[in-house]
Short mmCIF file of the C-alpha atoms (twelve columns), coordinates in Angstrom:
data_MODEL
# 
_entry.id   MODEL 
# 
loop_
_atom_site.group_PDB 
_atom_site.id 
_atom_site.type_symbol 
_atom_site.label_atom_id 
_atom_site.label_alt_id 
_atom_site.label_comp_id 
_atom_site.label_asym_id 
_atom_site.label_seq_id 
_atom_site.Cartn_x 
_atom_site.Cartn_y 
_atom_site.Cartn_z 
_atom_site.pdbx_PDB_model_num 
ATOM 1   C CA . MET A 1   18.126 152.331 -60.473 1 
ATOM 2   C CA . GLY A 2   14.822 150.835 -58.691 1 
ATOM 3   C CA . LYS A 3   12.626 153.557 -57.708 1 
ATOM 4   C CA . ASN A 4   11.065 151.982 -54.042 1 
ATOM 5   C CA . ARG A 5   12.665 149.175 -51.758 1 
ATOM 6   C CA . GLU A 6   10.638 146.580 -53.901 1 
ATOM 7   C CA . ALA A 7   12.242 147.414 -57.145 1 
ATOM 8   C CA . LEU A 8   15.239 147.265 -55.971 1 
ATOM 9   C CA . GLN A 9   14.888 143.915 -54.442 1 
ATOM 10  C CA . ASP A 10  13.444 142.847 -57.118 1 
ATOM 11  C CA . GLU A 11  16.687 144.162 -59.270 1 
ATOM 12  C CA . TRP A 12  19.397 142.807 -56.727 1 
ATOM 13  C CA . LYS A 13  17.927 139.183 -56.639 1 
ATOM 14  C CA . GLN A 14  18.126 139.178 -60.511 1 
ATOM 15  C CA . LEU A 15  21.465 140.822 -60.644 1 
ATOM 16  C CA . ASN A 16  23.143 138.173 -58.571 1 
ATOM 17  C CA . GLU A 17  22.486 135.845 -60.715 1 
ATOM 18  C CA . LYS A 18  24.728 137.431 -63.504 1 
ATOM 19  C CA . PRO A 19  28.322 137.541 -63.450 1 
ATOM 20  C CA . VAL A 20  29.419 141.238 -61.951 1 
ATOM 21  C CA . ASP A 21  32.377 141.817 -59.365 1 
ATOM 22  C CA . LEU A 22  30.078 144.783 -57.553 1 
ATOM 23  C CA . PHE A 23  26.968 146.419 -58.110 1 
ATOM 24  C CA . GLU A 24  26.172 150.687 -58.144 1 
ATOM 25  C CA . TRP A 25  23.503 152.054 -56.720 1 
ATOM 26  C CA . ARG A 26  22.193 154.817 -58.160 1 
ATOM 27  C CA . VAL A 27  20.297 157.044 -54.992 1 
ATOM 28  C CA . ASP A 28  19.281 159.593 -57.294 1 
ATOM 29  C CA . TYR A 29  16.493 157.385 -59.169 1 
ATOM 30  C CA . PHE A 30  15.207 156.438 -55.672 1 
ATOM 31  C CA . GLU A 31  11.700 158.109 -54.877 1 
ATOM 32  C CA . ASN A 32  12.280 158.501 -50.909 1 
ATOM 33  C CA . ILE A 33  15.647 159.964 -51.608 1 
ATOM 34  C CA . ARG A 34  15.214 162.787 -48.212 1 
ATOM 35  C CA . ASP A 35  15.008 159.296 -46.196 1 
ATOM 36  C CA . VAL A 36  17.801 159.060 -45.170 1 
ATOM 37  C CA . ASP A 37  17.023 156.045 -42.200 1 
ATOM 38  C CA . LEU A 38  15.235 154.164 -45.051 1 
ATOM 39  C CA . ILE A 39  18.367 154.397 -47.728 1 
ATOM 40  C CA . VAL A 40  20.527 153.545 -45.052 1 
ATOM 41  C CA . ASP A 41  18.614 150.419 -44.094 1 
ATOM 42  C CA . ILE A 42  17.938 149.583 -47.787 1 
ATOM 43  C CA . ALA A 43  22.137 149.622 -47.970 1 
ATOM 44  C CA . LYS A 44  22.372 147.544 -45.158 1 
ATOM 45  C CA . GLU A 45  20.055 144.837 -46.812 1 
ATOM 46  C CA . MET A 46  21.952 144.885 -49.626 1 
ATOM 47  C CA . HIS A 47  25.205 144.091 -48.280 1 
ATOM 48  C CA . GLN A 48  23.912 141.413 -46.994 1 
ATOM 49  C CA . GLU A 49  21.750 139.857 -49.623 1 
ATOM 50  C CA . THR A 50  23.920 140.576 -52.822 1 
ATOM 51  C CA . LYS A 51  27.165 139.468 -50.934 1 
ATOM 52  C CA . ARG A 52  29.354 141.413 -53.724 1 
ATOM 53  C CA . PRO A 53  30.725 144.977 -52.821 1 
ATOM 54  C CA . LEU A 54  28.586 148.099 -52.838 1 
ATOM 55  C CA . LEU A 55  29.154 151.654 -54.689 1 
ATOM 56  C CA . PHE A 56  27.351 154.459 -53.844 1 
ATOM 57  C CA . THR A 57  26.151 156.989 -56.041 1 
ATOM 58  C CA . LYS A 58  24.265 160.403 -55.962 1 
ATOM 59  C CA . ARG A 59  24.783 161.963 -59.251 1 
ATOM 60  C CA . SER A 60  23.917 165.318 -59.605 1 
ATOM 61  C CA . GLU A 61  21.670 166.448 -62.568 1 
ATOM 62  C CA . GLU A 62  24.700 168.407 -64.320 1 
ATOM 63  C CA . GLU A 63  26.573 165.517 -64.531 1 
ATOM 64  C CA . GLY A 64  23.631 163.250 -65.751 1 
ATOM 65  C CA . GLY A 65  21.935 162.338 -62.531 1 
ATOM 66  C CA . GLN A 66  18.076 162.564 -62.036 1 
ATOM 67  C CA . ALA A 67  16.388 166.292 -61.150 1 
ATOM 68  C CA . VAL A 68  16.986 165.814 -57.536 1 
ATOM 69  C CA . SER A 69  16.344 169.065 -55.702 1 
ATOM 70  C CA . PHE A 70  18.924 168.528 -53.264 1 
ATOM 71  C CA . LYS A 71  21.391 171.808 -51.662 1 
ATOM 72  C CA . GLU A 72  24.808 171.243 -50.991 1 
ATOM 73  C CA . ASN A 73  24.966 170.405 -47.053 1 
ATOM 74  C CA . GLU A 74  21.792 168.059 -48.314 1 
ATOM 75  C CA . VAL A 75  24.018 165.484 -50.377 1 
ATOM 76  C CA . VAL A 76  27.147 165.849 -47.374 1 
ATOM 77  C CA . GLN A 77  24.544 164.575 -44.740 1 
ATOM 78  C CA . LEU A 78  23.373 161.455 -47.127 1 
ATOM 79  C CA . TYR A 79  26.994 160.515 -47.769 1 
ATOM 80  C CA . GLU A 80  27.832 160.944 -44.034 1 
ATOM 81  C CA . SER A 81  25.237 158.412 -43.035 1 
ATOM 82  C CA . VAL A 82  25.948 155.922 -45.442 1 
ATOM 83  C CA . ILE A 83  29.673 155.541 -44.888 1 
ATOM 84  C CA . GLU A 84  28.646 155.967 -40.896 1 
ATOM 85  C CA . SER A 85  26.376 152.620 -41.427 1 
ATOM 86  C CA . ASN A 86  29.237 150.767 -43.239 1 
ATOM 87  C CA . ALA A 87  27.155 148.802 -45.307 1 
ATOM 88  C CA . VAL A 88  28.754 150.186 -48.867 1 
ATOM 89  C CA . HIS A 89  32.528 149.215 -49.582 1 
ATOM 90  C CA . GLY A 90  32.667 152.820 -52.200 1 
ATOM 91  C CA . VAL A 91  31.352 156.168 -52.802 1 
ATOM 92  C CA . ASP A 92  31.562 157.881 -55.729 1 
ATOM 93  C CA . ILE A 93  31.869 161.645 -55.116 1 
ATOM 94  C CA . GLU A 94  32.053 164.341 -58.010 1 
ATOM 95  C CA . LEU A 95  34.752 166.689 -58.234 1 
ATOM 96  C CA . ARG A 96  32.053 169.507 -58.711 1 
ATOM 97  C CA . GLN A 97  31.422 169.496 -55.193 1 
ATOM 98  C CA . PRO A 98  33.236 172.334 -53.066 1 
ATOM 99  C CA . GLU A 99  36.290 171.056 -51.822 1 
ATOM 100 C CA . LYS A 100 36.170 171.203 -48.262 1 
ATOM 101 C CA . ASN A 101 33.116 169.047 -48.430 1 
ATOM 102 C CA . THR A 102 35.141 166.434 -50.134 1 
ATOM 103 C CA . LEU A 103 37.790 165.979 -48.311 1 
ATOM 104 C CA . HIS A 104 35.829 166.033 -44.915 1 
ATOM 105 C CA . LEU A 105 34.068 162.775 -46.654 1 
ATOM 106 C CA . ILE A 106 36.425 161.050 -47.804 1 
ATOM 107 C CA . ASP A 107 38.541 161.819 -43.993 1 
ATOM 108 C CA . GLN A 108 35.362 160.411 -42.654 1 
ATOM 109 C CA . ALA A 109 35.584 157.110 -45.349 1 
ATOM 110 C CA . ARG A 110 39.075 156.798 -44.679 1 
ATOM 111 C CA . ASN A 111 37.814 156.106 -41.057 1 
ATOM 112 C CA . GLN A 112 35.361 153.129 -42.013 1 
ATOM 113 C CA . GLU A 113 37.643 151.922 -44.460 1 
ATOM 114 C CA . ILE A 114 35.445 152.823 -47.472 1 
ATOM 115 C CA . ASP A 115 37.068 153.471 -50.959 1 
ATOM 116 C CA . VAL A 116 36.078 156.809 -52.381 1 
ATOM 117 C CA . ILE A 117 35.830 157.495 -56.085 1 
ATOM 118 C CA . LEU A 118 36.082 161.130 -56.888 1 
ATOM 119 C CA . SER A 119 34.345 161.116 -60.452 1 
ATOM 120 C CA . TYR A 120 34.361 163.770 -63.585 1 
ATOM 121 C CA . HIS A 121 30.981 163.427 -66.159 1 
ATOM 122 C CA . ASN A 122 30.556 165.539 -69.420 1 
ATOM 123 C CA . PHE A 123 27.872 164.594 -70.660 1 
ATOM 124 C CA . THR A 124 28.370 168.057 -73.664 1 
ATOM 125 C CA . GLU A 125 31.801 166.915 -75.340 1 
ATOM 126 C CA . THR A 126 35.172 165.600 -74.498 1 
ATOM 127 C CA . PRO A 127 37.652 168.304 -73.036 1 
ATOM 128 C CA . SER A 128 40.841 168.326 -74.533 1 
ATOM 129 C CA . ALA A 129 43.553 165.809 -73.484 1 
ATOM 130 C CA . GLN A 130 44.827 168.057 -71.022 1 
ATOM 131 C CA . GLN A 131 41.388 168.982 -69.349 1 
ATOM 132 C CA . LEU A 132 40.977 165.083 -68.490 1 
ATOM 133 C CA . GLU A 133 44.872 165.013 -67.202 1 
ATOM 134 C CA . GLU A 134 44.181 168.306 -65.101 1 
ATOM 135 C CA . LYS A 135 40.847 166.334 -63.822 1 
ATOM 136 C CA . ILE A 136 42.449 162.856 -62.709 1 
ATOM 137 C CA . CYS A 137 45.031 164.553 -61.078 1 
ATOM 138 C CA . GLU A 138 42.998 167.117 -58.849 1 
ATOM 139 C CA . ALA A 139 41.228 163.632 -57.881 1 
ATOM 140 C CA . VAL A 140 44.719 161.700 -57.139 1 
ATOM 141 C CA . GLU A 141 45.599 165.471 -55.305 1 
ATOM 142 C CA . LEU A 142 42.332 165.089 -53.086 1 
ATOM 143 C CA . GLY A 143 43.137 162.049 -51.631 1 
ATOM 144 C CA . ALA A 144 41.028 159.331 -53.934 1 
ATOM 145 C CA . ASP A 145 41.317 155.675 -53.814 1 
ATOM 146 C CA . VAL A 146 39.802 155.851 -57.741 1 
ATOM 147 C CA . ALA A 147 39.672 158.956 -60.098 1 
ATOM 148 C CA . LYS A 148 36.909 158.116 -62.837 1 
ATOM 149 C CA . ILE A 149 36.344 160.526 -65.963 1 
ATOM 150 C CA . ALA A 150 33.477 159.908 -68.362 1 
ATOM 151 C CA . VAL A 151 32.938 161.986 -71.328 1 
ATOM 152 C CA . MET A 152 30.726 162.284 -74.398 1 
ATOM 153 C CA . PRO A 153 32.200 161.880 -77.809 1 
ATOM 154 C CA . GLN A 154 31.158 163.827 -80.919 1 
ATOM 155 C CA . SER A 155 33.649 161.881 -83.608 1 
ATOM 156 C CA . LYS A 156 35.939 158.911 -83.434 1 
ATOM 157 C CA . THR A 157 38.616 161.665 -82.929 1 
ATOM 158 C CA . ASP A 158 37.325 161.784 -79.499 1 
ATOM 159 C CA . VAL A 159 37.129 158.379 -78.582 1 
ATOM 160 C CA . ILE A 160 41.258 157.885 -79.246 1 
ATOM 161 C CA . THR A 161 41.735 161.279 -77.010 1 
ATOM 162 C CA . LEU A 162 39.994 159.380 -74.542 1 
ATOM 163 C CA . LEU A 163 41.388 156.628 -74.941 1 
ATOM 164 C CA . GLN A 164 45.302 158.365 -75.281 1 
ATOM 165 C CA . VAL A 165 44.668 159.585 -71.779 1 
ATOM 166 C CA . THR A 166 43.430 155.757 -69.968 1 
ATOM 167 C CA . GLU A 167 47.060 154.778 -70.987 1 
ATOM 168 C CA . LYS A 168 48.731 157.915 -70.206 1 
ATOM 169 C CA . MET A 169 47.467 158.296 -66.781 1 
ATOM 170 C CA . SER A 170 47.009 154.705 -65.982 1 
ATOM 171 C CA . ARG A 171 51.087 154.640 -66.209 1 
ATOM 172 C CA . THR A 172 51.791 157.748 -64.184 1 
ATOM 173 C CA . ILE A 173 49.376 157.821 -61.364 1 
ATOM 174 C CA . SER A 174 49.095 155.728 -58.054 1 
ATOM 175 C CA . ILE A 175 45.412 154.924 -57.927 1 
ATOM 176 C CA . PRO A 176 42.996 152.763 -60.015 1 
ATOM 177 C CA . LEU A 177 41.343 155.355 -62.857 1 
ATOM 178 C CA . ILE A 178 38.599 154.140 -64.495 1 
ATOM 179 C CA . SER A 179 37.552 155.558 -68.096 1 
ATOM 180 C CA . MET A 180 34.318 155.905 -70.912 1 
ATOM 181 C CA . ALA A 181 33.174 157.376 -73.184 1 
ATOM 182 C CA . MET A 182 29.417 157.539 -73.621 1 
ATOM 183 C CA . GLY A 183 26.579 157.016 -76.038 1 
ATOM 184 C CA . THR A 184 27.172 155.024 -79.254 1 
ATOM 185 C CA . ASN A 185 30.462 156.492 -80.421 1 
ATOM 186 C CA . GLY A 186 32.101 155.156 -76.996 1 
ATOM 187 C CA . ILE A 187 30.901 152.057 -76.669 1 
ATOM 188 C CA . MET A 188 33.947 150.037 -77.609 1 
ATOM 189 C CA . THR A 189 35.822 151.958 -74.377 1 
ATOM 190 C CA . ARG A 190 32.862 150.327 -71.983 1 
ATOM 191 C CA . LEU A 191 34.243 146.698 -73.674 1 
ATOM 192 C CA . ALA A 192 37.880 147.131 -74.048 1 
ATOM 193 C CA . GLY A 193 38.774 150.410 -71.859 1 
ATOM 194 C CA . GLY A 194 40.759 147.764 -69.665 1 
ATOM 195 C CA . VAL A 195 43.347 147.162 -72.723 1 
ATOM 196 C CA . PHE A 196 44.066 150.874 -72.126 1 
ATOM 197 C CA . GLY A 197 44.458 150.731 -68.215 1 
ATOM 198 C CA . SER A 198 40.967 151.770 -67.159 1 
ATOM 199 C CA . ALA A 199 40.087 149.423 -64.081 1 
ATOM 200 C CA . LEU A 200 36.853 148.959 -64.272 1 
ATOM 201 C CA . THR A 201 33.638 148.853 -66.677 1 
ATOM 202 C CA . PHE A 202 29.643 149.751 -66.091 1 
ATOM 203 C CA . ALA A 203 27.228 147.425 -67.686 1 
ATOM 204 C CA . SER A 204 23.538 147.512 -67.636 1 
ATOM 205 C CA . GLY A 205 21.940 145.203 -65.497 1 
ATOM 206 C CA . ALA A 206 17.463 146.014 -65.611 1 
ATOM 207 C CA . GLN A 207 18.459 148.671 -67.162 1 
ATOM 208 C CA . SER A 208 20.739 151.640 -68.466 1 
ATOM 209 C CA . SER A 209 22.208 154.309 -66.341 1 
ATOM 210 C CA . ALA A 210 24.021 156.112 -68.487 1 
ATOM 211 C CA . PRO A 211 24.046 156.107 -72.334 1 
ATOM 212 C CA . GLY A 212 25.973 153.595 -74.265 1 
ATOM 213 C CA . GLN A 213 25.990 151.269 -71.064 1 
ATOM 214 C CA . VAL A 214 26.103 147.514 -72.967 1 
ATOM 215 C CA . PRO A 215 24.231 144.898 -71.630 1 
ATOM 216 C CA . VAL A 216 26.002 142.507 -68.393 1 
ATOM 217 C CA . GLU A 217 26.026 139.121 -70.206 1 
ATOM 218 C CA . ASP A 218 27.182 140.465 -73.332 1 
ATOM 219 C CA . VAL A 219 30.417 142.549 -71.792 1 
ATOM 220 C CA . GLU A 220 31.042 139.557 -69.315 1 
ATOM 221 C CA . GLN A 221 31.577 137.367 -72.879 1 
ATOM 222 C CA . VAL A 222 33.584 140.486 -74.668 1 
ATOM 223 C CA . LEU A 223 35.848 140.681 -71.412 1 
ATOM 224 C CA . ARG A 224 36.201 136.558 -71.814 1 
ATOM 225 C CA . ILE A 225 37.511 136.626 -74.933 1 
ATOM 226 C CA . LEU A 226 39.722 139.383 -74.670 1 
ATOM 227 C CA . ARG A 227 41.326 138.014 -71.544 1 
ATOM 228 C CA . LYS A 228 41.778 134.567 -73.584 1 
ATOM 229 C CA . ASN A 229 43.187 135.479 -76.339 1 
ATOM 230 C CA . MET A 230 45.261 138.067 -74.586 1 
ATOM 231 C CA . GLY A 231 46.717 136.560 -71.872 1 
ATOM 232 C CA . SER A 232 45.691 138.220 -69.219 1 
# 
């Protein structure tokens, strides 16, 4: 989330003391996002200093990211450089990207043994169960290592839809699935999504990058209680 190198360094030093399994770098918040060499250099430093897997994400404005005027080829070049650096363990690529670009980046990531999350975010509504299942299947068919869907519920019924899809598809597909409902209505999916088959949840460190994110300490406490009492 840091806007410059110094802010990022402060954040990952703080997060190093917290109970997290991986870090996500939302590079769309970075003020020098066009300086690819600097980004690669910082990614390498993060990799060395955090001692945890690093997920690299450039979120588009259409899917909840910061307003950054990036052309299609610039997004591809940014991901290419980061993947080639081998300084990250995973990259998040949006399903909205042209298929040829997605397939190219998946192939490049596979050569570097870097995992690819293919993601879909809807900050307006919760699509139908069928539409969500189609997005998940699209990620699988394109060759993702992990599929991710995040939606904005307008009611508790929308949250139930998301959880039902998660439970069904996590049993059906051959790769891990990450799912969450955003905002206040969706908080419980961030805390108990794993019960329904979601493979991972995102928590806030220094600051939140999406509506409804819960501080990492609170998430860890809830997960510990669930694991203790559910025998997992």
